[in-house]
NUKOL-815385 format. One record per atom (N, C-alpha, C): residue number from 1; residue in three letters; atom name; x, y, z. Coordinates in nm, 2 decimals, padded with zeros to 4 digits. Example, Ala and Ser with C-alpha at 12.3 -4.5 7.8 and 13.67 -1.06 7.14 Angstrom:
% residues 2
n;res;atom;east;north;up
1;ALA;N;01.32;-00.57;00.78
1;ALA;CA;01.23;-00.45;00.78
1;ALA;C;01.32;-00.33;00.78
2;SER;N;01.28;-00.22;00.71
2;SER;CA;01.37;-00.11;00.71
2;SER;C;01.29;00.00;00.79
% end
This chain:
% residues 109
n;res;atom;east;north;up
1;MET;N;01.31;-00.68;-03.58
1;MET;CA;01.33;-00.69;-03.46
1;MET;C;01.41;-00.59;-03.39
2;LEU;N;01.57;-00.51;-03.47
2;LEU;CA;01.61;-00.43;-03.44
2;LEU;C;01.55;-00.32;-03.42
3;THR;N;01.45;-00.29;-03.49
3;THR;CA;01.42;-00.16;-03.49
3;THR;C;01.30;-00.16;-03.34
4;ASN;N;01.29;-00.29;-03.28
4;ASN;CA;01.22;-00.25;-03.13
4;ASN;C;01.35;-00.29;-03.05
5;TRP;N;01.39;-00.33;-03.08
5;TRP;CA;01.54;-00.30;-02.96
5;TRP;C;01.57;-00.21;-02.96
6;ALA;N;01.60;-00.11;-03.06
6;ALA;CA;01.65;00.01;-03.08
6;ALA;C;01.53;00.14;-03.01
7;SER;N;01.43;00.11;-03.06
7;SER;CA;01.30;00.16;-02.97
7;SER;C;01.30;00.18;-02.84
8;ALA;N;01.33;00.07;-02.77
8;ALA;CA;01.33;00.04;-02.61
8;ALA;C;01.50;00.15;-02.58
9;GLY;N;01.55;00.16;-02.64
9;GLY;CA;01.67;00.21;-02.58
9;GLY;C;01.79;00.16;-02.57
10;LEU;N;01.78;00.00;-02.68
10;LEU;CA;01.92;-00.05;-02.66
10;LEU;C;02.02;-00.05;-02.77
11;GLY;N;02.18;-00.04;-02.73
11;GLY;CA;02.22;-00.02;-02.87
11;GLY;C;02.22;-00.17;-02.92
12;PRO;N;02.21;-00.10;-03.06
12;PRO;CA;02.22;-00.20;-03.17
12;PRO;C;02.32;-00.28;-03.18
13;ASP;N;02.43;-00.25;-03.15
13;ASP;CA;02.55;-00.36;-03.09
13;ASP;C;02.55;-00.44;-03.00
14;LEU;N;02.45;-00.46;-02.93
14;LEU;CA;02.41;-00.59;-02.87
14;LEU;C;02.28;-00.64;-02.87
15;PHE;N;02.24;-00.61;-02.98
15;PHE;CA;02.10;-00.67;-03.05
15;PHE;C;02.13;-00.82;-03.09
16;TRP;N;02.27;-00.81;-03.15
16;TRP;CA;02.36;-00.94;-03.24
16;TRP;C;02.38;-01.05;-03.14
17;ASP;N;02.37;-00.97;-03.03
17;ASP;CA;02.42;-01.12;-02.93
17;ASP;C;02.36;-01.15;-02.86
18;GLN;N;02.20;-01.15;-02.90
18;GLN;CA;02.12;-01.16;-02.87
18;GLN;C;02.02;-01.34;-02.85
19;THR;N;01.99;-01.43;-02.80
19;THR;CA;01.91;-01.53;-02.79
19;THR;C;01.78;-01.49;-02.82
20;PHE;N;01.65;-01.51;-02.88
20;PHE;CA;01.53;-01.50;-02.91
20;PHE;C;01.46;-01.50;-02.73
21;ALA;N;01.53;-01.58;-02.62
21;ALA;CA;01.47;-01.54;-02.50
21;ALA;C;01.53;-01.44;-02.45
22;THR;N;01.68;-01.41;-02.47
22;THR;CA;01.70;-01.27;-02.39
22;THR;C;01.65;-01.16;-02.52
23;PHE;N;01.58;-01.17;-02.66
23;PHE;CA;01.60;-01.05;-02.66
23;PHE;C;01.43;-01.05;-02.61
24;ASN;N;01.34;-01.15;-02.60
24;ASN;CA;01.21;-01.13;-02.54
24;ASN;C;01.18;-01.06;-02.40
25;ALA;N;01.29;-01.11;-02.35
25;ALA;CA;01.29;-01.06;-02.19
25;ALA;C;01.37;-00.97;-02.19
26;ALA;N;01.37;-00.87;-02.26
26;ALA;CA;01.48;-00.70;-02.26
26;ALA;C;01.34;-00.68;-02.34
27;MET;N;01.25;-00.69;-02.42
27;MET;CA;01.15;-00.63;-02.43
27;MET;C;01.04;-00.61;-02.34
28;LEU;N;01.02;-00.77;-02.28
28;LEU;CA;00.92;-00.75;-02.19
28;LEU;C;00.97;-00.66;-02.07
29;GLY;N;01.06;-00.66;-02.05
29;GLY;CA;01.15;-00.52;-01.94
29;GLY;C;01.12;-00.44;-01.98
30;ALA;N;01.15;-00.37;-02.11
30;ALA;CA;01.14;-00.24;-02.15
30;ALA;C;00.96;-00.20;-02.13
31;ALA;N;00.91;-00.29;-02.18
31;ALA;CA;00.74;-00.28;-02.18
31;ALA;C;00.72;-00.17;-02.03
32;LYS;N;00.74;-00.30;-01.94
32;LYS;CA;00.74;-00.30;-01.80
32;LYS;C;00.76;-00.17;-01.77
33;ARG;N;00.92;-00.13;-01.78
33;ARG;CA;00.96;00.00;-01.80
33;ARG;C;00.91;00.11;-01.84
34;ARG;N;00.85;00.10;-01.96
34;ARG;CA;00.75;00.27;-02.00
34;ARG;C;00.60;00.23;-01.93
35;ARG;N;00.56;00.09;-01.86
35;ARG;CA;00.41;00.10;-01.81
35;ARG;C;00.47;00.16;-01.64
36;ASP;N;00.58;00.15;-01.61
36;ASP;CA;00.59;00.21;-01.47
36;ASP;C;00.66;00.36;-01.48
37;ASP;N;00.70;00.38;-01.57
37;ASP;CA;00.71;00.52;-01.61
37;ASP;C;00.57;00.61;-01.64
38;TYR;N;00.51;00.55;-01.71
38;TYR;CA;00.35;00.60;-01.73
38;TYR;C;00.29;00.68;-01.56
39;ALA;N;00.30;00.51;-01.49
39;ALA;CA;00.26;00.48;-01.38
39;ALA;C;00.26;00.63;-01.30
40;HIS;N;00.43;00.70;-01.32
40;HIS;CA;00.49;00.76;-01.22
40;HIS;C;00.44;00.91;-01.29
41;VAL;N;00.43;00.92;-01.42
41;VAL;CA;00.38;01.03;-01.46
41;VAL;C;00.27;01.07;-01.42
42;ILE;N;00.17;00.95;-01.42
42;ILE;CA;00.01;00.93;-01.40
42;ILE;C;00.02;01.00;-01.21
43;ALA;N;00.12;00.93;-01.17
43;ALA;CA;00.11;00.93;-01.01
43;ALA;C;00.16;01.10;-00.95
44;GLY;N;00.25;01.15;-01.06
44;GLY;CA;00.27;01.30;-01.00
44;GLY;C;00.21;01.39;-01.05
45;ALA;N;00.10;01.38;-01.15
45;ALA;CA;-00.02;01.48;-01.23
45;ALA;C;-00.12;01.44;-01.13
46;TRP;N;-00.13;01.32;-01.04
46;TRP;CA;-00.21;01.34;-00.95
46;TRP;C;-00.21;01.40;-00.80
47;TRP;N;-00.09;01.41;-00.74
47;TRP;CA;00.00;01.47;-00.63
47;TRP;C;00.01;01.61;-00.68
48;GLY;N;00.02;01.60;-00.81
48;GLY;CA;-00.01;01.79;-00.83
48;GLY;C;-00.14;01.82;-00.78
49;GLU;N;-00.21;01.75;-00.81
49;GLU;CA;-00.37;01.80;-00.83
49;GLU;C;-00.42;01.84;-00.69
50;PHE;N;-00.37;01.69;-00.61
50;PHE;CA;-00.38;01.70;-00.49
50;PHE;C;-00.38;01.80;-00.39
51;PHE;N;-00.22;01.85;-00.40
51;PHE;CA;-00.17;01.94;-00.36
51;PHE;C;-00.20;02.09;-00.38
52;ALA;N;-00.29;02.04;-00.51
52;ALA;CA;-00.35;02.22;-00.54
52;ALA;C;-00.44;02.27;-00.46
53;HIS;N;-00.53;02.11;-00.41
53;HIS;CA;-00.66;02.16;-00.33
53;HIS;C;-00.65;02.20;-00.19
54;GLU;N;-00.51;02.13;-00.16
54;GLU;CA;-00.52;02.14;-00.01
54;GLU;C;-00.48;02.28;00.05
55;LYS;N;-00.58;02.29;00.19
55;LYS;CA;-00.62;02.38;00.23
55;LYS;C;-00.48;02.43;00.31
56;LYS;N;-00.45;02.34;00.38
56;LYS;CA;-00.28;02.35;00.47
56;LYS;C;-00.21;02.22;00.44
57;VAL;N;-00.10;02.18;00.40
57;VAL;CA;-00.05;02.11;00.34
57;VAL;C;00.10;02.05;00.49
58;LYS;N;00.06;01.91;00.49
58;LYS;CA;00.14;01.84;00.59
58;LYS;C;00.27;01.86;00.54
59;PRO;N;00.36;01.85;00.67
59;PRO;CA;00.50;01.86;00.64
59;PRO;C;00.54;01.77;00.53
60;LEU;N;00.66;01.72;00.44
60;LEU;CA;00.67;01.67;00.35
60;LEU;C;00.70;01.49;00.37
61;ALA;N;00.78;01.51;00.47
61;ALA;CA;00.78;01.37;00.56
61;ALA;C;00.68;01.25;00.58
62;GLU;N;00.56;01.37;00.59
62;GLU;CA;00.40;01.22;00.62
62;GLU;C;00.38;01.20;00.48
63;TYR;N;00.43;01.25;00.36
63;TYR;CA;00.40;01.21;00.25
63;TYR;C;00.52;01.12;00.21
64;LEU;N;00.62;01.12;00.21
64;LEU;CA;00.70;01.04;00.21
64;LEU;C;00.69;00.89;00.21
65;PRO;N;00.72;00.79;00.19
65;PRO;CA;00.76;00.67;00.20
65;PRO;C;00.85;00.65;00.36
66;LYS;N;00.86;00.61;00.44
66;LYS;CA;00.91;00.55;00.56
66;LYS;C;01.05;00.50;00.49
67;PRO;N;01.15;00.57;00.54
67;PRO;CA;01.27;00.49;00.53
67;PRO;C;01.31;00.36;00.59
68;PRO;N;01.37;00.29;00.54
68;PRO;CA;01.39;00.11;00.56
68;PRO;C;01.43;00.11;00.73
69;LEU;N;01.40;-00.01;00.78
69;LEU;CA;01.45;-00.01;00.90
69;LEU;C;01.57;-00.07;00.94
70;SER;N;01.64;00.01;01.04
70;SER;CA;01.81;-00.06;01.07
70;SER;C;01.74;-00.26;01.11
71;GLU;N;01.86;-00.26;01.10
71;GLU;CA;01.86;-00.45;01.14
71;GLU;C;01.79;-00.45;01.30
72;ASP;N;01.85;-00.30;01.41
72;ASP;CA;01.77;-00.33;01.56
72;ASP;C;01.64;-00.33;01.51
73;GLU;N;01.57;-00.21;01.48
73;GLU;CA;01.46;-00.20;01.45
73;GLU;C;01.36;-00.30;01.45
74;GLU;N;01.43;-00.36;01.28
74;GLU;CA;01.33;-00.47;01.23
74;GLU;C;01.33;-00.61;01.32
75;MET;N;01.40;-00.66;01.40
75;MET;CA;01.44;-00.70;01.47
75;MET;C;01.37;-00.66;01.63
76;ALA;N;01.36;-00.59;01.63
76;ALA;CA;01.25;-00.52;01.78
76;ALA;C;01.10;-00.51;01.72
77;GLU;N;01.09;-00.48;01.60
77;GLU;CA;00.93;-00.51;01.53
77;GLU;C;00.89;-00.66;01.51
78;ARG;N;00.95;-00.75;01.45
78;ARG;CA;00.98;-00.83;01.45
78;ARG;C;00.91;-00.94;01.62
79;GLU;N;01.03;-00.91;01.73
79;GLU;CA;00.95;-00.97;01.81
79;GLU;C;00.85;-00.91;01.90
80;ALA;N;00.82;-00.78;01.90
80;ALA;CA;00.69;-00.74;01.94
80;ALA;C;00.57;-00.80;01.88
81;GLY;N;00.58;-00.79;01.69
81;GLY;CA;00.48;-00.88;01.65
81;GLY;C;00.48;-01.06;01.68
82;SER;N;00.59;-01.06;01.71
82;SER;CA;00.54;-01.21;01.78
82;SER;C;00.52;-01.24;01.91
83;ARG;N;00.50;-01.14;01.97
83;ARG;CA;00.50;-01.11;02.16
83;ARG;C;00.29;-01.06;02.12
84;LYS;N;00.28;-01.07;02.01
84;LYS;CA;00.13;-01.01;01.96
84;LYS;C;00.08;-01.16;01.97
85;VAL;N;00.14;-01.22;01.89
85;VAL;CA;00.09;-01.37;01.85
85;VAL;C;00.09;-01.45;01.94
86;LEU;N;00.15;-01.40;02.00
86;LEU;CA;00.18;-01.52;02.12
86;LEU;C;00.08;-01.50;02.23
87;ALA;N;00.03;-01.40;02.27
87;ALA;CA;-00.05;-01.32;02.34
87;ALA;C;-00.22;-01.34;02.30
88;MET;N;-00.25;-01.34;02.17
88;MET;CA;-00.36;-01.41;02.09
88;MET;C;-00.37;-01.55;02.15
89;PHE;N;-00.25;-01.61;02.11
89;PHE;CA;-00.25;-01.78;02.16
89;PHE;C;-00.31;-01.79;02.29
90;ARG;N;-00.24;-01.75;02.37
90;ARG;CA;-00.23;-01.77;02.49
90;ARG;C;-00.35;-01.73;02.55
91;SER;N;-00.44;-01.65;02.49
91;SER;CA;-00.60;-01.61;02.51
91;SER;C;-00.66;-01.70;02.47
92;ILE;N;-00.64;-01.75;02.35
92;ILE;CA;-00.73;-01.86;02.31
92;ILE;C;-00.71;-01.99;02.35
93;ALA;N;-00.63;-02.04;02.42
93;ALA;CA;-00.58;-02.11;02.51
93;ALA;C;-00.65;-02.10;02.63
94;ALA;N;-00.62;-02.03;02.71
94;ALA;CA;-00.73;-01.98;02.81
94;ALA;C;-00.90;-01.99;02.86
95;SER;N;-00.93;-01.95;02.69
95;SER;CA;-01.06;-01.94;02.75
95;SER;C;-01.13;-02.12;02.76
96;ASP;N;-01.23;-02.15;02.74
96;ASP;CA;-01.28;-02.28;02.80
96;ASP;C;-01.33;-02.35;02.67
97;ASN;N;-01.32;-02.31;02.57
97;ASN;CA;-01.38;-02.39;02.46
97;ASN;C;-01.30;-02.41;02.38
98;ASN;N;-01.16;-02.50;02.44
98;ASN;CA;-01.09;-02.52;02.34
98;ASN;C;-00.95;-02.64;02.41
99;ASN;N;-00.88;-02.74;02.38
99;ASN;CA;-00.82;-02.80;02.44
99;ASN;C;-00.68;-02.78;02.38
100;MET;N;-00.61;-02.64;02.32
100;MET;CA;-00.50;-02.62;02.34
100;MET;C;-00.41;-02.62;02.41
101;THR;N;-00.28;-02.67;02.36
101;THR;CA;-00.18;-02.62;02.50
101;THR;C;-00.05;-02.58;02.41
102;ILE;N;-00.01;-02.45;02.50
102;ILE;CA;00.09;-02.41;02.40
102;ILE;C;00.26;-02.43;02.50
103;ARG;N;00.35;-02.49;02.42
103;ARG;CA;00.45;-02.51;02.50
103;ARG;C;00.60;-02.42;02.39
104;ARG;N;00.67;-02.43;02.51
104;ARG;CA;00.84;-02.34;02.40
104;ARG;C;00.88;-02.47;02.37
105;VAL;N;00.98;-02.47;02.23
105;VAL;CA;01.02;-02.55;02.18
105;VAL;C;01.14;-02.52;02.20
106;LYS;N;01.26;-02.61;02.19
106;LYS;CA;01.40;-02.57;02.16
106;LYS;C;01.42;-02.64;02.04
107;ARG;N;01.51;-02.51;01.95
107;ARG;CA;01.54;-02.59;01.83
107;ARG;C;01.69;-02.57;01.83
108;ASP;N;01.73;-02.66;01.76
108;ASP;CA;01.93;-02.71;01.71
108;ASP;C;01.98;-02.60;01.65
109;GLY;N;02.06;-02.54;01.69
109;GLY;CA;02.14;-02.45;01.66
109;GLY;C;02.17;-02.33;01.74
% end
């Protein structure tokens, strides 16, 4: 067990403080980290091959994940989504084949 612990990159001095549950959790976490590392290596190889065959490469920002939204941007996005859902329900309510009523409900607080 200590060999597995050390091969996961964990210090042997911490091994002796582990229970079976914490040992298993650490080993599962180490295995997940290895799988994630492998997936990143494969993704890097795939992107390298992709870019090698591109005739014209787009700006880097188009390939990178978008940065997280600020609180104001997130609230605006949620509000826009809520408005779309409300418009959809109003459209359904306005059709002839339903008996749906939409009303505003005040919440406490």
